[in-house]
C-alpha positions as CSV (number, residue, x, y, z in Angstrom):
1,M,-17.7,29.4,16.6
2,Q,-20.5,31.7,17.8
3,T,-21.3,34.4,15.3
4,T,-23.3,37.7,15.2
5,E,-25.4,39.1,12.4
6,N,-22.1,40.3,10.8
7,N,-20.6,36.8,10.9
8,C,-18.2,37.9,13.6
9,N,-16.7,35.8,16.3
10,V,-18.7,36.7,19.3
11,L,-16.2,35.4,21.9
12,A,-13.3,37.3,20.2
13,T,-15.4,40.4,20.0
14,K,-16.3,40.2,23.7
15,E,-12.7,39.7,24.6
16,V,-11.5,42.7,22.5
17,V,-14.3,45.0,23.7
18,S,-13.7,44.0,27.3
19,D,-9.9,44.6,26.9
20,L,-10.7,48.0,25.2
21,Y,-13.0,48.8,28.1
22,K,-10.3,47.9,30.6
23,N,-7.8,50.1,28.7
24,V,-9.9,53.3,28.7
25,T,-11.3,52.9,32.2
26,M,-7.8,52.2,33.6
27,N,-6.7,55.4,31.9
28,V,-9.6,57.3,33.5
29,H,-8.7,56.0,36.9
30,S,-4.9,56.6,36.5
31,I,-5.4,60.2,35.4
32,K,-7.8,60.8,38.3
33,V,-5.1,59.6,40.7
34,L,-2.4,61.7,39.0
35,V,-4.1,65.0,38.6
36,P,-4.2,66.0,42.3
37,L,-0.5,65.2,42.5
38,V,0.6,67.3,39.5
39,Y,1.8,70.8,40.2
40,N,2.6,71.9,36.6
41,E,-0.6,73.7,35.4
42,E,0.1,73.0,31.7
43,M,0.5,69.3,32.4
44,K,-2.6,69.3,34.7
45,A,-4.6,70.9,31.8
46,M,-3.4,68.2,29.4
47,L,-4.3,65.5,31.9
48,N,-7.8,66.9,32.4
49,K,-8.3,67.0,28.6
50,Q,-7.1,63.4,28.3
51,L,-9.5,62.5,31.2
52,Q,-12.4,63.9,29.3
53,T,-11.5,62.1,26.1
54,Y,-11.0,58.7,27.9
55,Q,-14.4,59.2,29.6
56,D,-15.9,59.8,26.2
57,Y,-14.3,56.6,24.9
58,T,-15.6,54.7,28.0
59,N,-19.1,55.9,27.1
60,Q,-18.6,54.9,23.5
61,V,-17.5,51.4,24.5
62,E,-20.5,51.1,26.8
63,K,-22.9,52.1,24.0
64,L,-21.3,49.7,21.6
65,C,-21.6,46.9,24.1
66,Q,-25.3,47.7,24.5
67,T,-25.7,47.6,20.7
68,L,-23.9,44.2,20.7
69,N,-26.0,43.0,23.6
70,F,-23.3,42.2,26.2
71,A,-21.5,43.9,29.0
72,P,-17.7,44.4,29.0
73,T,-15.6,42.8,31.7
74,P,-14.2,45.5,33.9
75,A,-10.6,45.4,35.3
76,P,-10.5,43.5,38.6
77,K,-10.6,45.8,41.6
78,A,-7.3,44.4,42.8
79,V,-5.6,45.5,39.6
80,I,-7.1,49.0,39.9
81,L,-6.0,49.2,43.5
82,M,-2.5,48.0,42.7
83,A,-2.2,50.6,39.9
84,E,-3.3,53.4,42.2
85,M,-0.9,52.4,44.9
86,G,1.9,52.1,42.3
87,L,1.2,55.6,40.9
88,K,1.0,57.2,44.4
89,S,4.2,55.5,45.5
90,K,6.1,56.7,42.4
91,M,4.9,60.2,43.1
92,I,6.0,60.2,46.7
93,A,9.7,60.3,45.9
94,N,9.6,62.7,42.9
95,K,6.8,65.0,41.8
96,S,8.8,66.8,39.1
97,T,7.2,67.4,35.8
98,T,9.8,65.2,34.1
99,H,9.0,62.3,36.4
100,V,5.3,62.7,35.9
101,A,5.9,62.7,32.1
102,K,8.0,59.5,32.4
103,I,5.2,57.8,34.4
104,M,2.6,58.9,31.8
105,L,4.8,57.7,28.9
106,Q,5.2,54.3,30.5
107,G,1.5,53.9,31.1
108,T,0.5,55.2,27.6
109,L,3.1,52.9,26.0
110,N,1.7,49.9,27.9
111,G,-1.8,50.9,26.6
112,I,-0.6,51.2,23.1
113,I,1.1,47.8,23.2
114,D,-2.1,46.2,24.5
115,L,-4.1,47.8,21.7
116,Y,-1.7,46.6,19.1
117,R,-1.9,43.1,20.6
118,L,-5.7,43.2,20.5
119,L,-5.8,44.4,16.9
120,N,-3.1,42.1,15.5
121,H,-4.2,38.9,17.1
122,K,-8.0,38.8,16.8
123,A,-9.7,37.6,13.7
124,D,-13.4,38.1,12.9
125,V,-14.0,40.8,15.5
126,H,-17.0,43.0,15.0
127,P,-15.9,45.9,12.7
128,E,-17.3,48.6,15.0
129,V,-15.1,47.3,17.8
130,V,-12.1,47.2,15.6
131,L,-12.8,50.8,14.5
132,L,-13.2,52.1,18.0
133,A,-10.0,50.3,19.1
134,K,-8.1,51.9,16.2
135,Q,-9.4,55.3,17.3
136,V,-8.3,54.8,20.8
137,L,-4.9,53.6,19.6
138,R,-4.4,56.7,17.4
139,Y,-5.4,58.9,20.3
140,E,-3.0,57.2,22.7
141,E,-0.2,57.5,20.1
142,G,-1.0,61.3,20.0
143,C,-0.9,61.4,23.8
144,L,2.5,59.8,23.7
145,E,3.8,62.5,21.4
146,N,2.3,65.3,23.5
147,V,3.8,64.1,26.7
148,K,7.3,64.1,25.2
149,A,7.3,67.9,25.4
150,F,7.4,67.6,29.2
151,L,10.6,65.6,29.4
């Protein structure tokens, strides 16, 4: 097992921080795709606020990676493109606020599931990575609650 100065598992830490990076950057990308397609101004404002927060989390993950001396693995371009096409195709048929809320709930819930999986199945991960993942998880759980108002 490779360890850092904190006796952390380097490979597990890299995997978790890379998955966390994929989570926040996919959220940024998805919100950027959705915002121009949303007509409800209140929902659009909420999405823009989420976008800023996820961009802040992206920056935090990147800084943490610099501190830990490695680069996160980004989501594959094919995955990003497929997600974008999926979002756009879902919006073609129905642009109602309720439908957008349903799409957001599904995406946020998938992110929450991924974060729980990361946090529950990785031992000896660097404590700063765990802390940041927990912060993102709490934020996403709050987003899930906020979106429910649009159903």
